[in-house]
C-alpha positions in Angstrom: 130.6 80.7 143.6 127.6 82.6 142.0 129.4 83.7 138.9 130.8 80.3 138.2 127.5 78.6 138.9 125.6 80.9 136.7 128.1 80.5 133.8 127.9 76.7 134.0 124.2 76.4 134.1 123.8 79.0 131.4 125.7 76.6 129.1 123.9 73.5 130.3 120.8 73.9 132.5 120.2 70.2 132.5 123.6 69.4 134.1 123.4 66.8 136.9 123.6 68.6 140.3 126.0 65.9 141.7 128.3 66.4 138.7 128.1 70.2 139.0 128.9 70.0 142.7 132.0 67.9 141.9 133.1 70.3 139.1 132.7 73.3 141.4 134.1 71.7 144.5 130.9 72.5 146.4 128.4 70.4 148.4 125.3 69.5 146.4 123.0 70.9 149.0 124.8 74.2 148.9 124.2 74.4 145.1 120.5 73.5 145.5 120.1 76.3 148.0 122.1 78.7 145.9 120.0 77.9 142.8 116.8 78.4 144.8 118.1 81.7 146.1 119.0 82.8 142.5 115.5 81.9 141.3 113.8 83.7 144.2 115.9 86.8 143.6 114.9 86.8 139.9 118.4 86.3 138.7 117.6 83.0 137.2 114.5 83.9 135.1 113.8 80.5 133.4 115.3 77.5 131.8 115.1 77.0 128.0 115.7 74.3 125.5 117.5 75.2 122.3 115.9 73.4 119.3 117.2 73.3 115.7 113.8 73.7 114.0 115.3 73.1 110.6 115.7 69.4 111.5 112.0 69.0 112.3 109.0 68.9 110.0 107.5 71.9 111.9 107.3 75.1 109.9 108.8 78.0 111.9 110.0 81.4 110.8 112.0 83.8 112.9 112.3 87.5 112.2 114.2 90.4 113.8 112.3 93.6 113.7 114.0 96.9 114.3 111.6 99.4 115.8 111.9 103.2 116.1 109.5 104.7 118.7 108.7 107.9 120.4 109.6 107.5 124.1 107.0 108.5 126.5 107.6 111.3 129.1 108.7 109.8 132.4 108.7 106.2 131.2 111.1 106.2 128.3 110.7 103.0 126.3 109.4 100.8 129.1 105.7 101.1 128.4 105.9 100.5 124.7 108.3 97.6 125.2 105.8 96.1 127.6 103.0 96.4 125.1 105.1 94.7 122.5 106.4 91.8 124.6 102.9 90.9 125.8 102.1 89.6 122.3 102.6 85.7 122.2 104.4 85.9 118.8 107.1 88.0 120.4 110.0 86.0 121.8 112.3 88.8 122.9 112.5 92.6 123.1 115.7 94.6 123.6 116.4 98.3 124.0 119.4 98.9 121.6 121.7 101.7 120.6 121.9 103.0 117.0 119.4 104.0 114.4 116.5 102.0 116.0 115.3 101.9 119.6 114.0 98.3 120.1 115.0 95.0 118.6 112.0 92.6 118.6 112.3 88.9 117.8 109.1 87.2 116.4 108.3 83.6 115.6 105.5 82.5 113.3 104.6 79.7 110.9 105.3 81.7 107.7 106.7 84.9 106.3 103.2 86.1 105.6 102.1 85.5 109.2 105.0 87.6 110.5 104.5 90.3 107.9 100.9 90.5 108.9 101.8 90.8 112.6 104.2 93.6 111.8 101.8 95.6 109.6 98.5 94.9 111.5 99.6 94.9 115.1 103.1 96.3 115.6 103.2 99.2 113.1 99.8 100.4 114.3 100.9 101.1 117.9 100.7 104.9 118.4 104.3 105.5 119.5 105.9 103.5 116.7 107.6 105.6 114.1 109.0 102.9 111.8 110.0 99.3 111.6 112.5 97.2 109.5 111.9 93.5 109.2 114.8 91.0 108.8 113.9 87.3 108.4 116.4 84.7 109.7 117.2 82.4 106.8 119.6 80.0 108.6 121.0 79.8 112.1 124.6 78.7 112.4 125.2 79.4 116.1 122.5 80.2 118.7 123.0 81.0 122.4 126.6 79.9 122.1 125.7 76.5 120.6 126.9 75.6 117.0 123.9 74.1 115.3 125.7 72.6 112.3 127.7 69.7 113.8 129.7 69.4 110.5 131.7 72.3 111.8 135.4 71.4 112.2 137.6 73.6 114.5 140.6 74.4 112.3 142.2 76.7 114.9 145.7 75.7 115.9 145.9 74.0 119.3 148.0 75.9 121.9 149.5 73.9 124.8 151.0 75.4 127.9 
């Protein structure tokens, strides 16, 4: 039940619990209790709303920053990742494989604001060796959701 429940609410966290119970073939009270348990265990960490900022008049710029760091003895990347994710501009931090160690997502009002954050705050941290900044110019799909509703699925339909 957990895997199916988590998959369903990950796609739509606002789904009506009665509807979800019917879809899963479970009692509503059982789902409520399971959701509470998942939150208590820290498996469900939060609920988010996906917004297409391009359709608003609000200026928002998103950037992906690749960061190379010197890991600290006994703590690896955890301490530097924590220092980075405590900044309010930072929306996510991931430990990644490849040429860089961390992938940091930032949001700001302008390219200048993000560039300033990277040069004044991020690059000056003592364990950071280098950064590479990539600005997101347009989002087509985010968190599994297609943002441009003009998309037409041209795949051939397969019927059993």
